[in-house]
C-alpha positions in Angstrom: 68.1 71.3 1.8 70.2 68.9 3.7 73.5 70.3 2.3 72.4 73.9 3.1 71.6 72.9 6.7 75.0 71.3 7.2 76.8 74.2 5.6 75.0 76.6 8.0 76.0 74.3 10.9 79.6 74.3 9.7 79.6 78.2 9.5 78.3 78.4 13.1 80.9 75.9 14.2 83.6 78.1 12.6 82.2 81.1 14.4 82.2 79.3 17.7 85.8 78.1 17.2 87.0 81.5 16.4 85.2 82.9 19.4 86.8 80.3 21.7 90.3 81.3 20.4 89.9 84.9 21.4 88.4 84.2 24.8 90.5 85.9 27.6 90.7 84.9 31.2 88.9 87.6 33.2 91.1 87.2 36.2 94.6 87.7 34.7 94.1 88.9 31.2 95.7 85.8 29.6 94.0 83.3 27.2 92.2 80.4 28.8 93.7 76.9 28.7 90.8 75.5 26.6 91.8 73.9 23.2 91.9 76.5 20.5 90.9 75.9 16.9 92.1 78.5 14.4 90.4 79.7 11.2 92.2 77.2 8.9 91.0 74.3 11.1 87.5 75.6 10.9 87.6 75.7 7.1 89.0 72.2 7.0 86.1 71.0 9.3 83.5 72.7 7.1 85.1 71.1 4.0 85.1 67.7 5.7 81.4 68.1 6.6 80.5 69.2 3.1 82.5 66.3 1.6 81.2 63.7 3.9 77.6 64.7 3.4 78.0 65.0 -0.4 79.5 61.5 -0.4 76.6 60.2 1.6 74.1 61.8 -0.8 76.0 60.5 -3.9 76.1 57.0 -2.4 72.4 57.2 -1.7 71.7 58.3 -5.3 73.9 55.5 -6.7 72.1 52.8 -4.6 68.7 54.1 -5.6 69.6 54.4 -9.3 71.8 51.2 -9.6 70.5 48.4 -11.7 71.3 45.0 -10.5 71.5 41.9 -12.8 71.5 38.2 -12.2 71.5 35.2 -14.6 70.0 32.0 -13.4 70.5 28.8 -15.4 68.2 25.8 -14.9 69.2 22.3 -16.1 67.3 19.0 -16.1 67.9 15.6 -14.6 71.4 14.5 -13.4 71.0 10.7 -13.7 73.2 7.7 -13.3 72.2 4.5 -15.0 74.1 1.3 -14.6 76.2 1.7 -17.8 77.2 5.2 -16.7 78.4 3.9 -13.3 80.4 1.2 -15.0 82.0 3.6 -17.4 82.8 6.1 -14.7 84.9 3.5 -12.8 88.6 3.6 -13.3 91.2 0.8 -13.1 92.1 1.7 -9.6 88.5 1.5 -8.4 87.8 5.2 -8.1 85.4 7.1 -10.3 85.7 10.1 -12.7 82.8 11.8 -14.5 84.5 15.0 -15.5 84.4 14.1 -19.2 80.6 14.0 -19.0 80.4 17.8 -18.4 83.6 18.9 -20.3 81.8 20.5 -23.2 79.1 22.2 -21.2 81.2 23.4 -18.3 81.8 26.9 -19.8 78.1 27.4 -20.5 77.2 26.4 -16.9 79.8 28.6 -15.4 78.7 31.6 -17.4 75.6 31.9 -15.3 75.7 33.6 -11.9 73.8 30.6 -10.4 73.3 27.2 -12.0 70.6 24.9 -10.6 70.0 21.2 -11.5 67.8 18.3 -10.4 70.0 15.6 -8.7 67.9 12.5 -9.6 69.9 9.9 -7.8 71.1 9.2 -4.3 74.5 8.9 -2.6 73.6 6.0 -0.3 77.1 4.4 -0.5 78.1 1.1 -2.2 76.8 -1.0 -3.9 76.0 1.4 -6.7 73.0 0.8 -8.8 71.1 2.3 -11.7 67.4 2.0 -12.5 65.0 1.4 -10.8 66.6 2.4 -7.5 69.4 4.8 -8.1 72.5 5.0 -6.0 75.7 6.7 -7.4 79.3 7.2 -6.4 80.0 10.4 -4.5 82.3 11.4 -7.4 79.2 12.1 -9.5 78.2 14.9 -7.2 81.8 16.2 -7.0 82.1 16.4 -10.8 78.6 17.9 -11.1 79.7 20.6 -8.7 83.0 21.1 -10.4 81.2 21.5 -13.7 79.6 24.6 -12.3 76.3 23.6 -10.8 75.7 25.7 -7.7 72.4 24.4 -6.2 70.9 20.9 -6.3 67.2 20.0 -6.2 66.4 16.8 -4.4 62.6 16.6 -4.3 62.1 14.0 -7.1 60.6 10.5 -7.5 64.0 8.8 -6.8 64.9 10.6 -3.6 63.8 7.6 -1.5 65.5 5.0 -3.6 67.9 4.1 -0.8 65.4 4.8 2.0 66.6 6.9 5.0 70.2 6.1 4.5 70.0 7.5 0.9 68.3 10.7 2.0 70.5 11.3 4.9 73.8 10.4 3.3 73.0 12.5 0.2 72.3 15.5 2.4 75.5 14.9 4.4 77.6 14.7 1.2 76.1 17.9 -0.2 76.7 19.7 3.1 80.3 18.4 3.3 81.0 19.6 -0.2 79.2 22.9 0.5 76.7 22.3 -2.3 73.4 24.1 -1.3 70.3 21.9 -1.8 66.6 21.9 -1.2 63.7 19.4 -1.4 64.5 16.7 1.2 65.6 17.0 4.8 66.9 14.8 7.7 64.0 16.0 9.9 61.3 18.6 10.3 63.6 20.9 12.3 66.1 21.0 9.4 63.3 21.8 7.0 61.9 24.6 9.2 65.4 26.0 9.5 66.3 25.9 5.8 63.1 26.1 3.8 62.0 28.0 1.8 65.5 28.3 0.4 66.8 31.8 0.2 69.4 32.7 -2.5 71.2 36.0 -1.9 73.5 37.1 -4.8 74.2 40.2 -6.8 71.9 42.3 -4.7 69.0 39.9 -5.1 66.9 37.9 -2.6 65.5 34.9 -4.5 63.4 32.2 -2.9 63.5 28.7 -4.3 60.8 26.1 -3.8 61.0 22.4 -4.8 58.3 19.7 -4.7 57.7 16.2 -6.2 54.5 14.4 -7.2 55.7 11.2 -5.4 58.5 8.8 -4.6 57.7 5.7 -6.7 55.6 4.2 -3.9 58.5 4.2 -1.4 57.3 6.0 1.7 59.4 8.7 3.4 60.4 7.3 6.7 60.3 9.5 9.8 62.0 11.7 10.8 63.0 12.4 7.1 61.0 14.9 5.2 60.4 15.1 1.4 58.5 18.0 -0.1 55.5 16.5 -1.8 53.1 18.5 -4.0 50.4 19.4 -1.5 48.5 22.6 -1.9 47.9 23.1 1.8 51.6 22.8 2.6 52.7 24.7 -0.5 50.4 27.6 0.5 52.0 27.8 3.9 55.5 27.7 2.3 54.6 30.4 -0.2 53.3 32.6 2.6 56.5 32.1 4.4 58.5 32.9 1.3 56.6 36.2 0.9 57.6 37.1 4.4 61.3 36.8 3.4 61.2 40.0 1.4 62.1 38.3 -1.9 62.7 39.8 -5.3 61.3 36.6 -6.9 59.9 33.3 -5.9 60.7 30.4 -8.2 59.0 27.0 -7.9 60.9 24.0 -9.2 58.3 21.3 -9.8 58.8 17.5 -10.3 55.5 16.8 -12.1 53.8 15.5 -15.2 53.8 12.3 -17.1 57.0 10.6 -18.4 57.8 10.7 -22.1 54.9 13.1 -23.1 55.9 16.1 -25.1 52.9 18.2 -23.8 51.9 19.1 -20.3 48.9 17.2 -18.9 45.9 19.2 -17.5 47.1 18.6 -13.9 50.3 20.5 -14.7 48.5 23.4 -16.3 46.1 23.7 -13.4 48.8 23.6 -10.8 50.8 26.2 -12.7 47.8 28.5 -12.6 47.4 27.9 -8.9 51.0 28.6 -8.1 50.9 31.9 -10.0 47.7 32.8 -8.2 49.5 32.3 -4.9 52.3 34.6 -5.7 55.0 32.4 -7.3 56.9 34.5 -9.9 58.4 31.8 -12.1 57.9 28.0 -12.5 60.5 25.5 -13.8 59.4 21.9 -14.3 60.9 18.5 -14.8 60.4 14.8 -14.5 59.0 13.6 -17.9 62.6 13.0 -19.2 61.7 14.9 -22.4 61.3 18.6 -23.1 57.9 20.2 -22.9 56.8 23.7 -24.0 57.6 26.9 -22.2 56.0 30.4 -22.2 56.3 33.9 -20.8 53.0 35.2 -19.4 52.3 38.9 -18.8 49.9 39.6 -15.9 47.5 42.5 -15.5 50.2 44.6 -13.9 52.5 44.1 -16.8 54.9 41.8 -14.9 56.3 38.8 -16.8 56.4 35.2 -15.5 58.3 32.3 -17.0 56.6 28.8 -17.1 58.7 25.8 -18.2 56.8 22.6 -18.1 59.8 20.2 -18.5 63.6 20.7 -19.0 64.2 17.0 -20.0 67.3 15.1 -19.0 70.6 16.7 -18.6 72.6 13.5 -18.5 71.3 9.9 -18.5 71.7 6.7 -20.5 68.1 6.7 -21.8 67.5 5.9 -25.4 63.8 6.2 -25.8 62.6 8.8 -28.4 63.2 12.4 -27.2 65.1 11.4 -24.1 68.6 11.7 -25.6 68.7 15.4 -25.0 67.3 18.3 -23.1 67.5 22.0 -22.6 68.9 24.6 -20.2 66.8 27.7 -19.5 68.2 31.1 -18.6 66.4 33.7 -16.6 68.0 37.1 -16.6 66.5 39.3 -13.9 67.1 43.1 -13.4 66.3 45.2 -10.4 66.1 49.0 -10.2 64.4 51.2 -7.6 63.6 48.1 -5.7 61.5 46.5 -8.5 62.6 43.3 -10.1 61.7 42.4 -13.6 62.3 39.6 -16.1 64.8 41.2 -18.5 65.2 38.2 -20.8 64.7 34.4 -21.0 65.8 31.8 -23.5 66.6 28.1 -23.9 69.4 26.2 -25.3 69.5 22.6 -26.6 72.0 19.8 -26.0 72.2 16.1 -26.5 74.0 13.1 -24.9 76.7 11.2 -26.7 76.6 7.8 -25.1 79.8 6.1 -24.1 79.4 2.9 -26.1 79.1 4.9 -29.3 81.5 7.8 -29.0 84.8 6.0 -28.6 85.5 7.8 -25.3 84.1 5.2 -23.0 82.0 7.8 -21.2 78.8 9.6 -21.9 79.1 13.3 -22.7 76.7 16.2 -22.8 77.3 18.2 -26.1 75.7 21.5 -27.1 73.4 21.3 -30.2 75.6 24.1 -31.6 78.5 21.6 -31.9 79.3 21.4 -35.7 78.6 18.1 -37.4 82.2 18.0 -38.5 83.2 17.5 -34.8 80.8 14.5 -34.4 80.8 10.9 -35.5 78.0 9.4 -37.4 76.1 8.2 -34.4 76.4 11.6 -32.6 75.2 13.4 -35.7 72.1 11.1 -35.9 71.3 11.6 -32.2 71.7 15.3 -32.4 69.5 15.8 -35.5 66.8 13.4 -34.4 66.5 15.1 -31.0 66.8 18.7 -32.1 64.4 18.3 -35.1 61.6 16.9 -32.9 62.2 19.5 -30.1 62.3 22.5 -32.4 59.2 21.3 -34.2 57.3 21.0 -31.0 58.5 24.3 -29.6 57.5 26.1 -32.9 54.0 24.9 -32.3 53.7 25.4 -28.6 56.2 27.9 -27.1 55.0 31.4 -26.3 57.4 34.3 -26.2 60.6 32.3 -25.7 63.3 31.9 -28.2 66.3 29.5 -28.7 69.8 30.6 -28.0 72.7 28.8 -29.5 75.4 27.8 -26.9 78.7 29.3 -27.8 81.2 26.7 -28.9 83.4 25.6 -26.0 87.1 26.5 -26.2 88.0 23.0 -25.4 88.4 20.9 -28.5 86.5 17.7 -29.1 
């Protein structure tokens, strides 16, 4: 109908133009001085109208029918224990952690957006490991260069260096253009930047981040840390809904360390978050992997729930802490509706610097062939993956493992 109307208008315009060309001055019998458009110009105008309108309609159809895709990758805890700090130090006093991520870099960069929990501070020298973490700035730089796009900072170690640690960590992330959420210099900064809105590939995704606590170290005003508090979280979720999101993803620092199953408090809080309108939940803190599931609600929409990703890199050696998993969420959007197209997890393990002959801890995919590993690495890999897979076989619901493609860089 719209095209017909425009064509009719174009025909009328042609008629008017032709009429104006034949108009004669009544006083002297000559043509008037008004601009004259001949028949060929009229045809060109009509063609232009038709083409412009057809293009607009085609564009509208393409936008309406287009399917948008995005892949989000979530990784666990980026940690720095004392031995990692010592091994990262070079002879000239600078630091280098690029080897830590060398064999996972391609996997991280395959995602459209990669998100990790930054479980240390950048409070400046002296650098320390457990129990109050403070790392060289280079650890953040090399984490970013490995492909991590967004850092979560609401965790139990965010206050390890008090206000200076919170504020300097934020300042370093801002200076390196690393987006972050979870802790803030003051309430005004939180109000301005939270909930966190991620806009990419035609999607608007809101990220939330909360921690159960900060190891008994209080958050000093004016600093703000996002604690798990239902009253405040309900306010934040309501604000998130007002941002016209395609999905709301809550990243929760919760649970009990070293337990392979979620405790009742985690399960109850997950149910509450979903009831409030959160789309997906990604958890961490226990330093071990915990089960994951995909739930389908009454409307047929699917929701991912991951209780714990485990460590990404650390120097931990307790059972089940020597590895972790990344989780991918692949979302699709068509006709304005966003759905979970696919989700999966991939396992990796940490080769510790004292045992691999490299002098630096490295994150290695579980798909790395045994022929590429030394005896210690093989033992760590199989011990971790056997326990994780056995637990997942019992407890996972509707989520499968994906083998990470072998990196092109040789070990």
